N, C-alpha and C positions, 0 to 999 in steps of 0.2 A: 151375493152378499146381502144379508138382511140385518136389520137392527141398526142402532145408532152407530155413527162413524165420527171419529174425531179428525179434524183437519188442522194441521199446525204448519205455519209458514213463517220463516225467518228471513229478514232482508238485511243486506248491507246497503247503505244509502250514500248518495253523493253529498259532498260538502267539504270545502277546503278549510273552513274555519269552524270553531266550536259553535258559533252562532248559526252558521249555515246548517250544520248537522242537527242542531237542536230544532231549527225550523222545519227541516225535512222530517225528523222523527214526529214532531207535533202534527204535521200535515197528514202523515200516514195514519197515525192514531185517530185523529179526528174523522178522517174520511171513512175508515173501516168501522169505527164505532157508530157512524151514521147509518150503517146498514141494519142496525138492530130493529126488528119488527117490520122490515121491508121485504124480506125474502122468505117465502113459504119453505118450511122444512129446516130453516136455520134456527136451532133451539138455544144456542149459546154463542156469544162472541165476546172475547176480551182481547185487548191489545196492550202489550207490555213494552215499555221503553227501557233499553239497557242502561244501567247505572254503574256498571263495572268499569267502563272506560279502558278495558284491556284491548290491545290491538287486534286480537283474533275473535272478538265478540261480534255478534250481529247487532244491528242497531235497534230493530223492532221485531217482536214476535206476535203473531196472530194465533190465538187458540180459539177454534170454533168447533161446534158440534152440530151435526145434522141428523135428522130422523133416520135416514138410511142412505145407501150409496146413490140411489136415484136422485135424492134431494141434493147431494153434493155435486153430482154431475150437472143438474139443472142450474145450480149456483154458478158454475163456471161460465155459463152463457147468459145469465140473468142480466137484463139491462142495467139494473142498479150496480151490480158488481162490475160490469163493463165500463160504466161511467166512472167509477172509482179508479179503475186501472188506467183509463184515459187521462183523468186528472193528474195522476201521479207521473204519467209520461215516462221519461228516462231517469227519474229520480232514483230508481232502484238499480244498483250495479251488481248485486248478487242476490240469489234467491235459493232457499232450501225448503223442502217440503216433506212432510210425513203425513200419511193418512192411515188410520188403523181403526178396526172395529172396537167399540166400547163394550166391555162385558157388563151386561145388565146385572144389577144386584137384586136379590129377592129371596123369598123363602124357599 
């Protein structure tokens, strides 16, 4: 698989109270946004926090893009990414992921 690839991950997070869930969402957002510019091949990263408050929604979504599948694969074991995962610990209780090739636009 060559060309850019989009990597989208959504999480459900621990938190008994609204304040705990807000803190968990903020922590995930801050840690992943901190990866900007730190990982070769990671060309785009944004983190969205759910505002719908419906019971079936995920709490946080990560939308990232990589130069190619090899860059995405390298990201999985990159020390900065592993540090973020470790700092989050068991905060995540559910995880959903989709990876797909991005169609390049051009003439």
